[in-house]
N, C-alpha and C positions, 0 to 999 in steps of 0.2 A: 751520364750524358754521352750518347754514342758519338764517337769522333773517328773520322777517317784521316789518317796522317798522309798527306801528299808531299811531294818534294818541296813545294813553295809555301804551303799553308796547311792548316788543319780545317777539315770540313765537318760541320755539325749536321746531323740528320736524325730523323725520328721515323719509326715505323708504327703503323696502326693496322689492326685487322688481322685476319687469318692468313698466314704465309702461303696457304694452299690456294688461295683465291687469285684471280687475275691481278696483275700488277698495275698500279697507277701512281705515277710520280708527278709531284707538283713543284714548280719553280717560281719563286717570288719576284716581285717587282723591285725597282730601285728604291732604296730607303725603307724597305719593310723586311720582315723575316718570315720564317716558316709558320708562325702563328697566324699569318694572313689567311691560311686555309682552314681555320677551325670549323667553319660552317660546312665546308666540303667534306672534311674528315668525319664529322658527326653524321652527315647524311649518307656517306658512301662506304664507310668502313665495314659494314656488315657484308657487302658484296665484293669488296676489293681489298687487296693487300696494298695499303697506301704507304708511300715513301715521300716524306717532305724533307727538304734540306735548306740550309741557309746559304745563299750565294756568297762566294768569297767576299770578305769585307763587310758582311752583314750578320746580324744576330750573333751567334756564338762561333761562327766561322772566322778564322783569323784573316788578316790582310797580308798578301805577299809583299816582300820588300821591293820588288820591281814591278813595273807596269805590266799590263796584260791586254789582250784583245778578245773579241767575241769568241774566237776559236778556243781560247783557253777556258772561258766560262763553259763552253759546250763540252770540252774534254773532262771537266770536273764531273759532269753528269755521267759520262761513259765510265769514268773511274769508279764512281759510286755503284753503278750497275755491276761492274766487274767485281767489286768488293763484296757485294751482296749475292753474287752468283746468279744474277738475273739476265737471262738471254733475250727476253722480249718484254716490253712494257708499253702501256699507254702513257702519254706525256701530256701534261697541261701546264702551260706557262702564261703568265700575264705580264704585259708591257715588256720590260727587259727579258723576263722569262719567256715571253713569246718570240722574241728575236732569237734567243738561244734555241727554242724549238724549231724555228725555221732553218737555222744552220744545221741542226741535227738531221732534219728531214732531207736536206740537200746532200749531206756528206755521209750520214750513217743510218740510212733508212732501214738497214737490216736489223737494227736493235729496237724498232718501234712498230707496234701494231697500229697505232693511230697517234695523231698529234693534234691537240687542241691549243689554239693560240687566242688569247683574249686581250682586248684593249692594247693592241700593238700595231706595228707597221714594219715593212721591210727596211725602212730607213726612218728612225725616230729623230726628229729635230735636225738641227744643223750643227756642223762641226764647231764653228766658232762659238756658238752659244753654250755647247757642252763644255768646251775648254774654259770659257769664262766662268761657268758655274764651278768647275773643279778648282780654279784659282780662288774664287770667292770662299769656297768651303775651307780650303787650306788656310786662308787668311783669317776667317771669321768664325769657323766652326759651323755646326749644323743647325743652331737654334733659329737663325733667320730663315733658313730654308723650311724648317719644320713649322714655323709660325704661319706660313702661307700655303703649306702643302694641301690643307683641306680644300682650298679653292680649286685645286687641280684634280684632287682625288674624288670629291663628292659634289653632288648638287646642293644648292643652298638649303633646300627642304631637309635633306638628310642631315646636314650639319646642325640644323636647329632641333631636329627630333631625336638624334642619336649622339648627343654631346660626349657621352662616355666612350663610345667607339672611336670617335674622332680624336678625343684626347689621348686614348691609349696608343693609337697608331702614330700620332704626332709626337708623343713622348718617346716611342721606340725610335723614331727617326732622329729626334734631338739628341738622344743619348747614345746613338750609334757611333761607329768609327768614321770620323771625318775623312781620314786617308782612304779607307775602303770605299766610301762613297765617291770621293774624287777620282780614284782610279777607275771605278765603274763608269763615271761620266766620260772619262777619256777613252774607255773602250767603246762606249756608245757613240762618241764623236766619229769614230772610224767605221762603225758597223753599218754595212749596207749590202743587203742580199737581193736587191731588186732585179739584177740581171740574171739571177740564178733560180728564180721562183719557178720557171717553167720546167726545171729539172725534178721538181718534187713529185714523187709518186706515192708517198705514204698517205693513207686516208687522212684528211685534215678537215677540222671544223674551225672556222674563224668566228669569234664572238666580238660584237661591237656594242658599246654603250652609246645610245642615241644622244646623250648629253656630254659625251667625252670631248673636251677641247684639246686634248693632247694628241691622242691617236684617234682620228675621226672615223666616222662611217665611210667617208670617201677612201680612207686608207684601207679599210677592210674590203671595200668593193674592188679596189685595185689589186689587192692580193688574190681575191677570189677569181678575178678575171685572168690572172697569170698562172694560177695553180689548177691544172686540169682535174676536174672531178671534185674539187673542194666544195664544202658546204659552208653556208654563212647563216648566223643567227643574230638578230638585233634585239637588244634588251632596252626597253623604254624605262625611263626614270633612273638611268644609271649613268654615272660619269666614268672616271678613269679606273676606279677599282670596283668593277661591276660585281665581282664575286662576293664582295662584302655588302655593297649597297642594295643589291637585289639578289641576295643569297638564295632564296627559294627558287626564283626563276632560273638563276644560273645553274643551280643543282639539277633542276628538271631538264634543262637543255643539255647539260653534260651527261646526265644519266641516260637520256634518250639516245644520244649519239653513241655512247659506249655500248649500249645494250645490243646493238647490231653485231658486235664482235664476240659476244660471249660464247657462242658455239665453237669458235675456232681459237680461243685464247691458248697461248702457250704459257705453262706454269714455270 
């Protein structure tokens, strides 16, 4: 199991595809792990060298003893790229991963050929609600959160027709690190890049799920309006985890966006 030992925690990652191909790094959402990207790995690993990682406090990545903020989550990505000797990559992040992608686009554009952000916003939720959720998880664990996660993650139709997928992701959340989840909630409570979006110059694609109640189409429209030259794609029949619920459509949108950079990719 590949692990990068950082000062505050260990970071789990996996690589797929030929290392000579263009690089593509995936960043997971709150309460999930790198297995979230299985459908994207299967569809794109013949054309890209794919790197997936578990955000700190998730999956097999450990949880730091002290709290952290969005900048720390972003610097984990940069540390992984440095560890793997990758000078330039495409990035795709969903929800919390999308916020990480925005911060990287603002502050470290030189490391990214393009950035795709899905089901996210420049400010997700409210500080008070995130801090209340962190306190709840510390007191009660993750099972109550996991029991209702499907209603935020997927449409009712998908929950009915794909119970095994819903169960797997819910179980991953329920058995994850409560402290890792709580610390990420506290990071999200403070994360807000709205005032800096106009600084982004990295080519960016914003993907929105039309049925997403968490990060809405209006959030995506606001980001596109603020980020000069950004593109936007809406996926029907998708709630908050669009890359799973509408994997084929998501893959087509992602592949089409990335294909325009193939002639100029840095290895």
